[in-house]
N, C-alpha and C positions, 0 to 999 in steps of 0.2 A: 813211228815212237810218242811225241810228243802229247800227241792224242790218249795217247795212253796210259802215259803219268798224271795228263791231267781230270780225266773219267777214275780213275785211283782216288786222287790227294780229294775229286769232287765229291766219293765214296766216301772217304772216311772223315771229311770237313760233316756229313752227311745224317753219319753213327754220330762223333760227339756228342752234336744240335741237338741229336733225339733223348742221347743217353742224363745230359743236360736238362733236358725241359722234362724228361721223367721223373727224376729228381727232387727235382724243384718242383710237382704239384700236387708231390704228395704230403698232402697236411698231418703233420705234428700227432703225437697220438690217436692215432692209428696202428692196425696191425704193420710191420713189415717198415714203417717208418723209425730214426731216430730224432731223441730227445736227449738237449742239451741239460744234465744233473749235475747242480754243483755239489763241490766236492767240503769234507772241512777246509783244505788247502787253501778252496777260492777259487781251487781251479775247474772250468769247464770238463766235464767227464759226459762227453756222449754212450749213451745205451740203448740199448733195441728195446721200445716200449714191451712188445713181443715181437713175437716169429714160433713160424713149425720147425718141427722137429720131420730133416725130409725124408726120414725111412721114415714115420711113422704118421704124419703130418698133424701129431700132438703137439700142442700149443707146451712152448717151454718158457719154465718163468723167469719174468725180468727181475735184474737186479735192483737195486738204486743204492744210491751212500756206498757210505767206506765198508771193505769187508766188515767182517764180522769179531771181534778179538777177545778174548777172555781168558785171563790166567789161567795156567796149567801147573800142574806139582810135576818135580822133578821127583821123586819119588812115594809111594801111597802113603808115607811116615814126613816123608817135610810136607810143610804146609804152603800156602798157593802162596809164595808174597816176591818181594825182590830182596836177593841177596847183595850184603857189600859182603869182600873181601875180610875175613881175619888175621888169613895165616896163607902162606906157601912152601913149600920147596923145590927147590932143584934137587936134582942129585942124591940127597940125605939134608942137604942146606938150605940156611934157612934162608928166607927174601926178607929183610924188612917192609920192603918198601911195597909190598903189597895187602901189611895184618894189619894198617890204617883206611884199609875200604877205601881202597882209589879202584882196587876193579867191584864195579854193580854187572847184577847179570839176573832176569826175566825170564821167563818160560812162559810161551801163551802160544794157545793155537790159534790160529786163523781161518777160517771156513775150513775146518778140519787138518789145517797142515800143521803137524809145531813147528813152533819158530825160538829162538835162539837168539835176546837180546844181551849185551854188553856193552859194558863203557867200561872203558879204562883212563887214564891217567892221558891216554895222548886222543884215542879217537872213539867211535862208537865202531861196534862188527855185529854183528848178527848173517845166520844160514841159518837153510830149517833145519832140523833135528829128527833122529828116529828114536825112539828109545826101545829097549826091548830087557823086561827084565831090571836088574841096574847097569844098563851097558847102556849110554849114551852117542851116539853118532850123529853128527853135524855133518851136513853136505857147504856147495861150495859156500865158502863163504864169503860176505862182502866187505868191507872193510872203509868210514866213514873217509874224506880226502882231507884233513886238515896235513900229511906231510911232516911229522913231527923224526927228529930227529932226536941225536944227545943220549940222556938218561931215558927220557920215555919213548924215544923208538925204539932201545934195547926192551924196554919192560912190553913193546907190544909186539916183537919179537917173535921173544920169550913166549907169550900167549898166545901165538896164533901156530908155534912148533908144538903149543903144547894141547892146540883144538884140534891137531890134522889127524891124534891118534884115538881112540877108539876110549869113553871116559869108565869107567867105574865110578859108581854116585853110591855112598852110604845115609844115614839119617841117623846121628842119635846127639841126643846129649845139647840138643837146638843149633846142631854143628853138620851142616850138609858138605861132607866134602869128596873131592873132583881127581882121581885118581888117574894120568896118563905116564907111562911108560913107567922111568924112577922122578919124578917129579908130580906134588900135588898141590891145591886148593882147596883152600875150607873157606868158610861161609856162612855166617847167619842170618836170620831174615830180619830186616827194619824194624 
């Protein structure tokens, strides 16, 4: 039995050594190798220089650098811009805290996927968005880790509830208005 375990361990060590040797001897910049590429944050990211599709053996284009982000319009009639809040209502009651530009929003297309970016008086909020006609729906929303409490935390909680439902959008007289249930948020382009 002792001999069996020694043989098994020996084979495992040999296999690991061969894997490490084969990875270490592949020069960078040739098909199938990985190279470290700097990102805008200064953190190196590993990307495949060239690889092939296992189904068709056709080359798969390599990506280098950060994802391509472009401004996207909320509606065809609305300019592509960052917007600041100018008004908000909750069940018909005005919310003065939102009227002073407390909320900033921007819609971007990142590699063909719509992404909503929002900054509140508490923290940033972002998530994937889909727009069908004038209805915007958000996917799973991520929130920055600022841990707001008090009034700013209450504002953020209201915004999260607002974003959970589908949002009907209109753009008239330079004002982009979102309606979610009985609540509204109005914005103007910066």
